[in-house]
C-alpha positions as CSV (number, residue, x, y, z in Angstrom):
1,M,14.5,5.7,-31.6
2,I,11.5,8.0,-32.3
3,R,9.0,8.6,-29.5
4,I,5.6,9.8,-30.5
5,N,3.3,11.5,-28.0
6,C,-0.1,9.9,-28.9
7,P,-2.9,12.4,-28.0
8,F,-4.9,9.5,-26.6
9,C,-2.3,7.2,-24.9
10,G,0.7,9.4,-24.2
11,E,4.3,9.0,-25.3
12,R,5.1,5.7,-27.0
13,D,7.8,4.2,-29.0
14,H,7.4,4.5,-32.8
15,S,7.3,0.7,-33.1
16,E,3.7,0.8,-31.7
17,F,2.7,2.8,-34.8
18,S,2.3,2.1,-38.5
19,Y,3.4,4.9,-40.9
20,G,0.6,6.0,-43.2
21,G,2.3,8.4,-45.5
22,D,2.4,12.1,-46.4
23,A,-0.5,13.8,-44.7
24,S,-0.5,16.7,-47.3
25,V,-1.5,14.5,-50.2
26,K,-4.9,15.2,-51.6
27,Y,-6.3,12.0,-53.1
28,P,-8.5,12.2,-56.2
29,P,-12.1,10.9,-56.2
30,L,-12.5,7.1,-56.4
31,D,-13.7,7.3,-60.0
32,A,-10.8,9.4,-61.1
33,P,-8.6,8.2,-64.0
34,A,-5.7,5.9,-63.2
35,E,-3.2,8.7,-64.1
36,Q,-4.5,10.9,-61.3
37,W,-4.1,8.0,-58.8
38,L,-0.6,7.2,-60.0
39,E,0.4,10.8,-59.5
40,A,-1.2,11.0,-56.0
41,V,0.2,7.7,-54.7
42,F,3.6,7.3,-56.3
43,Q,4.8,10.7,-57.8
44,R,5.6,12.7,-54.7
45,E,8.4,14.9,-53.3
46,N,10.9,13.2,-51.0
47,I,11.0,16.1,-48.5
48,D,14.3,16.9,-46.8
49,G,13.0,18.7,-43.7
50,V,9.7,19.2,-41.9
51,Q,6.7,17.4,-43.2
52,F,3.3,16.2,-42.0
53,E,2.8,12.5,-41.9
54,T,-0.1,10.2,-40.9
55,W,0.6,7.4,-38.4
56,Q,-1.8,4.8,-36.9
57,H,-1.3,3.7,-33.3
58,L,-1.8,0.0,-34.0
59,Q,-0.4,-1.3,-30.7
60,G,-2.5,1.1,-28.7
61,C,-5.7,3.1,-29.3
62,R,-5.7,2.3,-33.1
63,M,-6.4,6.0,-33.8
64,W,-4.9,7.9,-36.8
65,I,-2.8,10.9,-36.0
66,V,-0.9,13.6,-37.9
67,V,2.7,14.0,-36.9
68,E,4.8,17.0,-37.9
69,R,8.3,15.6,-38.2
70,D,11.7,16.7,-39.4
71,T,13.0,14.0,-41.8
72,T,16.6,15.1,-41.3
73,N,16.8,14.5,-37.5
74,H,13.4,12.8,-36.7
75,E,12.5,15.6,-34.3
76,I,8.8,15.7,-33.8
77,H,7.3,19.3,-33.7
78,S,3.6,18.5,-33.2
79,V,1.1,15.6,-33.0
80,R,-2.7,15.9,-33.4
81,P,-5.6,13.6,-34.2
82,A,-6.1,13.1,-37.9
83,H,-9.9,13.6,-37.7
84,E,-10.8,17.2,-37.0
85,G,-14.0,16.2,-35.1
86,I,-11.9,14.1,-32.7
87,A,-9.4,17.0,-32.3
88,Q,-12.3,19.3,-31.5
89,A,-13.7,16.9,-28.9
90,L,-10.3,16.5,-27.2
91,A,-9.9,20.3,-27.1
92,E,-13.3,20.8,-25.6
93,S,-12.8,18.1,-23.0
94,E,-9.5,19.8,-22.0
95,G,-11.4,23.2,-21.7
96,G,-9.7,24.8,-24.7
97,D,-10.4,25.5,-28.4
98,V,-8.7,24.1,-31.5
């Protein structure tokens, strides 16, 4: 079982979240040719090790987060809000900097 520490709700079971995909993918503009979209969506590395992933907390705050997870043992190294503005606001409310 994977436990994800949501920055907004605290530690929760992964079943509350929906996997969003590889967070390192840079998607092309909406009007890009189909070949570029094919490459971005389907032609990716299947990483064996640490990768950044997006997850949405569907059964909680509904926020998108970025999880740094090792795919070999499911160990989670870090979790942060997916939107930098929200990450900044959280850091400021906690008295720190991002």
